[in-house]
C-alpha positions as CSV (number, residue, x, y, z in Angstrom):
1,M,45.5,3.1,13.2
2,E,42.5,5.4,13.1
3,Q,39.2,3.7,14.2
4,H,36.1,4.5,12.4
5,E,32.6,4.2,13.8
6,R,30.7,1.1,12.6
7,R,27.3,1.6,11.4
8,H,24.5,-0.9,11.4
9,G,21.2,-1.0,9.3
10,E,18.6,-3.7,8.9
11,F,15.8,-4.3,6.5
12,K,13.2,-7.2,6.7
13,V,11.9,-7.9,3.2
14,M,8.1,-8.3,3.1
15,G,7.5,-12.1,2.6
16,G,11.3,-12.5,2.5
17,K,14.5,-12.4,4.6
18,L,16.3,-10.1,6.9
19,V,19.2,-8.0,5.3
20,V,21.7,-6.4,7.5
21,A,24.5,-4.0,6.5
22,D,27.4,-3.3,8.8
23,L,29.9,-0.7,7.5
24,S,32.1,2.3,8.2
25,V,32.5,5.7,6.3
26,V,35.9,6.8,5.5
27,D,36.4,10.2,3.7
28,G,32.7,10.2,2.6
29,R,32.8,6.7,1.2
30,L,31.7,3.2,2.3
31,A,34.4,1.0,3.8
32,D,34.7,-2.3,5.6
33,V,31.2,-3.3,4.2
34,S,29.7,-6.5,5.5
35,V,26.3,-7.5,4.1
36,N,24.7,-10.4,6.2
37,G,21.5,-11.9,7.1
38,D,19.2,-15.0,7.0
39,F,18.8,-14.9,3.2
40,F,20.1,-17.5,0.7
41,L,22.7,-16.7,-2.0
42,E,24.3,-18.9,-4.6
43,P,27.2,-19.3,-5.3
44,D,28.5,-18.6,-1.7
45,E,31.4,-16.4,-3.0
46,A,28.9,-13.9,-4.4
47,L,28.8,-12.3,-0.9
48,E,32.2,-11.1,-1.3
49,D,31.3,-9.6,-4.7
50,I,28.4,-7.7,-3.0
51,N,30.7,-6.3,-0.3
52,A,33.2,-5.4,-3.0
53,A,30.6,-3.6,-5.1
54,L,29.5,-1.5,-2.1
55,T,33.0,-0.6,-0.9
56,G,34.0,2.9,-2.1
57,L,30.5,4.1,-3.0
58,E,29.7,7.6,-1.9
59,E,28.1,8.1,1.5
60,D,25.1,10.0,-0.2
61,A,24.6,7.4,-2.9
62,T,20.9,7.1,-3.9
63,P,19.1,3.9,-3.5
64,E,19.2,3.3,-7.2
65,R,23.0,3.9,-7.4
66,I,23.6,1.4,-4.6
67,A,21.3,-1.3,-6.0
68,G,22.8,-0.7,-9.4
69,A,26.4,-1.1,-8.1
70,V,25.4,-4.4,-6.5
71,R,23.6,-5.7,-9.6
72,A,26.7,-4.6,-11.8
73,G,29.0,-6.5,-9.4
74,L,27.3,-9.9,-9.6
75,A,27.7,-12.5,-12.3
76,D,24.5,-13.4,-14.3
77,D,24.3,-16.9,-12.7
78,V,24.1,-15.5,-9.1
79,V,20.9,-16.2,-7.4
80,L,19.4,-14.0,-4.6
81,F,16.7,-15.8,-2.7
82,G,14.6,-13.9,-0.2
83,F,16.3,-10.5,-0.9
84,S,17.3,-8.2,-3.8
85,P,19.9,-5.5,-4.6
86,E,17.1,-3.0,-3.6
87,A,16.8,-4.6,-0.2
88,I,20.5,-4.4,0.2
89,A,20.3,-0.6,-0.7
90,T,17.8,-0.1,2.0
91,A,19.8,-1.7,4.7
92,V,22.8,0.4,3.6
93,R,20.8,3.6,3.6
94,R,19.5,2.8,7.1
95,A,23.0,2.2,8.3
96,L,23.8,5.7,7.0
97,A,20.7,7.2,8.6
98,R,19.4,8.1,5.1
99,A,16.5,5.7,5.5
100,T,14.5,5.2,8.7
101,T,12.4,2.6,10.4
102,W,9.1,2.8,12.2
103,D,11.0,2.7,15.5
104,D,13.1,5.7,14.6
105,H,10.0,7.9,15.0
106,V,7.6,8.9,17.7
107,W,4.1,8.4,16.1
108,E,0.8,10.0,17.0
109,V,-2.7,8.7,16.6
110,I,-5.3,11.5,15.9
111,P,-8.8,10.2,16.6
112,P,-11.7,10.9,14.3
113,A,-13.4,14.3,14.5
114,V,-16.3,15.4,12.2
115,R,-15.0,17.7,9.5
116,P,-16.3,18.8,6.0
117,T,-14.7,16.2,3.5
118,V,-12.9,19.1,1.7
119,E,-11.2,20.0,5.0
120,N,-10.1,16.5,5.6
121,L,-8.5,16.6,2.1
122,A,-6.7,19.9,2.9
123,L,-5.5,18.5,6.2
124,D,-3.8,15.7,4.3
125,E,-1.6,18.2,2.5
126,V,-1.0,20.4,5.5
127,L,0.0,17.6,7.9
128,A,2.1,15.7,5.3
129,R,4.1,18.9,4.5
130,E,4.5,19.7,8.2
131,V,6.0,16.2,8.8
132,G,8.3,16.8,5.8
133,A,9.5,20.1,7.3
134,G,10.1,18.5,10.7
135,R,7.5,20.6,12.4
136,R,5.4,17.8,13.6
137,R,5.5,14.1,14.4
138,P,4.5,11.5,11.9
139,A,0.9,10.5,12.6
140,L,-2.1,8.3,11.8
141,R,-5.3,10.4,11.6
142,L,-8.9,8.8,11.4
143,W,-11.4,10.7,9.4
144,D,-15.0,11.5,10.1
145,W,-17.6,13.5,8.2
146,D,-21.3,14.0,8.1
147,E,-22.1,15.0,4.5
148,P,-22.2,12.6,1.5
149,S,-19.4,13.2,-1.0
150,V,-17.5,11.7,-3.9
151,V,-13.8,12.1,-3.7
152,I,-12.1,11.8,-7.2
153,G,-8.5,11.1,-7.7
154,S,-6.0,13.8,-8.7
155,F,-5.8,12.7,-12.4
156,Q,-9.4,11.6,-13.0
157,S,-11.7,13.3,-15.4
158,L,-14.7,14.9,-13.5
159,R,-17.1,14.3,-16.3
160,N,-15.9,10.8,-16.9
161,E,-16.1,9.7,-13.3
162,V,-19.2,11.4,-11.9
163,D,-22.8,11.5,-13.1
164,A,-23.6,15.1,-12.4
165,E,-27.3,14.6,-12.5
166,G,-27.0,11.7,-10.0
167,A,-24.9,13.7,-7.7
168,R,-27.4,16.6,-7.7
169,R,-30.3,14.3,-7.2
170,H,-28.7,12.7,-4.2
171,G,-27.3,15.9,-2.8
172,I,-23.7,14.7,-3.0
173,S,-20.7,17.1,-3.2
174,V,-17.9,16.2,-5.5
175,V,-14.2,17.1,-4.4
176,R,-10.8,16.1,-5.7
177,R,-7.9,14.9,-3.6
178,V,-4.2,15.5,-4.0
179,S,-3.3,11.8,-4.7
180,G,-4.0,9.6,-7.7
181,G,-6.1,6.5,-7.8
182,G,-9.9,6.1,-8.2
183,A,-13.1,7.7,-7.0
184,M,-14.5,7.2,-3.5
185,F,-18.2,7.3,-2.7
186,M,-18.5,8.5,0.9
187,E,-21.6,8.8,2.8
188,A,-21.4,9.4,6.5
189,G,-21.0,6.1,8.3
190,N,-20.6,4.1,5.1
191,C,-16.8,4.2,5.0
192,I,-13.6,4.1,7.1
193,T,-10.9,6.4,6.0
194,Y,-7.5,7.0,7.5
195,S,-4.3,8.9,6.6
196,L,-0.7,8.3,7.4
197,Y,1.7,11.3,7.4
198,L,5.3,10.3,7.3
199,P,8.7,11.2,6.1
200,Q,9.8,9.7,2.8
201,T,12.8,8.3,4.6
202,L,10.5,5.5,5.9
203,V,9.9,4.1,2.4
204,D,13.4,4.9,1.1
205,G,14.5,2.4,-1.4
206,L,11.1,0.8,-1.8
207,S,9.2,0.9,-5.0
208,F,5.8,2.4,-5.1
209,S,4.2,-1.1,-5.3
210,E,6.3,-2.2,-2.4
211,S,5.5,0.8,-0.2
212,Y,1.7,0.2,-0.2
213,P,1.6,-3.1,1.7
214,F,4.6,-2.0,3.7
215,L,2.8,1.0,5.1
216,D,-0.4,-1.1,5.8
217,Q,1.3,-4.0,7.6
218,W,-0.5,-2.9,10.8
219,V,-3.8,-2.9,9.1
220,M,-3.4,-6.4,8.0
221,Q,-2.7,-7.2,11.7
222,A,-5.8,-5.4,12.8
223,F,-7.9,-7.4,10.3
224,Q,-6.4,-10.6,11.5
225,E,-7.4,-9.8,15.0
226,M,-10.9,-9.0,13.7
227,G,-11.0,-12.5,12.2
228,L,-10.2,-11.5,8.6
229,Q,-7.4,-12.6,6.4
230,A,-6.8,-9.5,4.3
231,F,-4.2,-9.1,1.5
232,Y,-3.1,-6.6,-1.1
233,V,-4.1,-6.8,-4.7
234,P,-1.5,-4.8,-6.7
235,L,-1.2,-1.9,-6.9
236,N,-3.4,-0.4,-4.3
237,D,-6.5,-2.6,-3.5
238,I,-7.1,-4.3,0.0
239,A,-9.2,-7.4,-0.2
240,T,-10.3,-10.6,1.5
241,E,-11.4,-13.9,0.1
242,H,-14.9,-12.3,0.0
243,G,-14.0,-9.5,-2.2
244,K,-12.4,-5.9,-2.2
245,I,-12.8,-3.8,1.0
246,G,-10.7,-0.8,0.3
247,G,-8.2,1.1,-1.7
248,A,-5.0,3.2,-0.9
249,A,-3.5,6.2,-2.5
250,Q,-0.3,8.2,-1.9
251,K,1.1,11.7,-2.6
252,R,4.8,12.5,-2.0
253,F,5.5,16.2,-1.6
254,A,8.7,18.3,-2.2
255,G,10.3,18.8,1.2
256,G,10.3,15.1,2.2
257,G,6.8,14.4,3.6
258,M,4.1,12.2,2.2
259,V,0.6,11.1,2.8
260,H,-0.7,7.5,2.5
261,H,-4.4,7.3,2.8
262,V,-6.9,4.3,2.7
263,T,-10.7,4.2,2.4
264,M,-12.6,1.0,3.2
265,S,-16.2,0.2,2.6
266,Y,-18.2,-0.4,5.7
267,D,-21.9,-0.4,4.8
268,I,-22.1,1.2,1.4
269,D,-25.2,1.9,-0.7
270,A,-24.1,0.2,-3.8
271,Q,-27.2,1.2,-5.8
272,K,-26.8,4.9,-5.1
273,M,-23.1,4.6,-5.8
274,T,-23.7,3.4,-9.3
275,E,-26.2,6.3,-9.9
276,V,-23.5,8.7,-9.0
277,L,-20.3,7.2,-10.3
278,R,-19.8,6.3,-14.0
279,I,-18.2,2.9,-13.3
280,G,-17.6,1.4,-16.7
281,R,-17.6,-2.2,-17.7
282,E,-13.9,-2.0,-18.8
283,K,-12.9,-1.0,-15.3
284,L,-14.9,-3.8,-13.8
285,S,-13.8,-6.4,-16.4
286,D,-10.4,-7.0,-14.9
287,K,-11.9,-7.4,-11.5
288,G,-13.8,-10.4,-12.6
289,H,-17.3,-8.8,-11.7
290,R,-20.3,-8.2,-13.8
291,S,-21.7,-5.3,-11.8
292,A,-20.5,-2.5,-9.4
293,K,-22.7,-3.8,-6.7
294,K,-20.7,-7.0,-6.6
295,R,-17.3,-5.0,-6.2
296,V,-18.5,-3.7,-2.8
297,D,-18.2,-6.1,0.2
298,P,-18.8,-4.1,3.3
299,L,-16.6,-4.6,6.4
300,R,-19.9,-4.6,8.4
301,R,-21.0,-7.9,7.0
302,Q,-17.4,-9.5,7.2
303,T,-16.6,-8.4,10.8
304,G,-20.0,-8.1,12.3
305,M,-18.6,-5.2,14.3
306,A,-20.0,-1.7,14.7
307,R,-18.0,0.9,12.6
308,T,-16.8,2.7,15.8
309,D,-15.5,-0.6,17.1
310,V,-13.5,-1.2,13.8
311,V,-12.1,2.3,14.1
312,D,-11.1,1.7,17.8
313,K,-9.4,-1.6,16.8
314,L,-7.4,0.1,14.1
315,M,-6.1,2.8,16.5
316,E,-5.5,0.1,19.2
317,V,-3.3,-2.0,16.9
318,F,-1.4,1.0,15.5
319,T,-0.7,2.3,18.9
320,G,0.4,-1.1,20.3
321,R,2.6,-1.9,17.3
322,Y,4.4,1.4,17.1
323,A,4.1,2.7,20.6
324,A,2.2,5.7,19.4
325,V,1.0,8.5,21.6
326,P,-2.3,10.4,21.5
327,G,-2.3,13.4,19.0
328,A,-4.4,16.2,17.7
329,V,-4.6,18.6,14.9
330,G,-3.1,22.0,15.9
331,E,-5.0,25.2,15.6
332,D,-2.4,26.5,13.3
333,E,-2.7,23.4,11.2
334,L,-6.4,23.7,11.0
335,A,-6.2,27.3,10.0
336,A,-3.7,26.4,7.3
337,A,-6.1,23.7,6.0
338,R,-9.0,26.0,5.9
339,E,-6.9,28.5,4.0
340,L,-6.1,25.7,1.6
341,V,-9.8,24.9,1.2
342,A,-10.4,28.5,0.2
343,T,-7.4,28.7,-2.3
344,K,-7.3,25.2,-3.7
345,F,-9.4,22.2,-2.6
346,G,-12.8,24.2,-2.6
347,T,-12.2,26.0,-5.8
348,P,-13.9,25.2,-9.2
349,E,-10.3,25.4,-10.8
350,W,-9.0,22.6,-8.7
351,L,-12.2,20.4,-9.1
352,T,-12.1,20.7,-12.9
353,R,-8.3,20.6,-13.4
354,V,-9.1,17.5,-15.5
355,P,-12.7,18.4,-16.8
């Protein structure tokens, strides 16, 4: 009898259980499927239904197709506790090498270097596309800058978000990033910003809302080591019991690369921020605050650490957790970013794409 290679994939559900998929591929379809793990499932016989639902699926089935097949194969009274059809799909895709884990990649850490904010934005697109094309390793890059800026989200209205007179009065440049989300008020030294450049295979099968905390697990570990208990407030806010400290955003590019970036308040001038950003009462109302000032709870006060020490801790934890190696922005990547500044990020057309 012909022997077929057994393939193995694992996925640990955030806040849940480990899901394992062991399987073979015969003539382009899944065979001898065994889903297992430390999850809970009732009734017991439903495990056979899950394996049967997966058997015969195409090797290149999408996460949605796999999860849908599992769901369709289960009776209405089946209870999955600590896992889900989507978790099973991710484990299966990992067994098939269609999805990857952190350990499947060699990660780089690129330390902060002072660059114009608009150049930092352009680098985000360049490096993410390079990762997607397989021309560079996935990486964590810490930002630095020396000019005051407001960075608005890709889909925000310029006039609705920014008080043009306030920005002129305070000498603040306004730029637009490639990802969605809200505006960031960024004076030199008042924020900590980092970007992750990764292949989309790392978040294969995860919803957008699941991918945010998944990609920032290492940050939560770093905060814990700094004495803070941080958590995600869906969709994209990072907070502690004392208040919001940061927000995340993502952009997924054609070609398979993506950027996940986070900006955290360190020692923000809340009064100046309110004179530059048009933060309306409606936006604040669902946060339970009465003023923009109260939304900002700087890391300086919560950690008692210098900004450089916080940055060093972030790089230390990421390096230790993922065995990352030192990295740098290449000269060709920097040249490509500067070209993108000239043709996109630094142009009035891009800034006013949503007037």
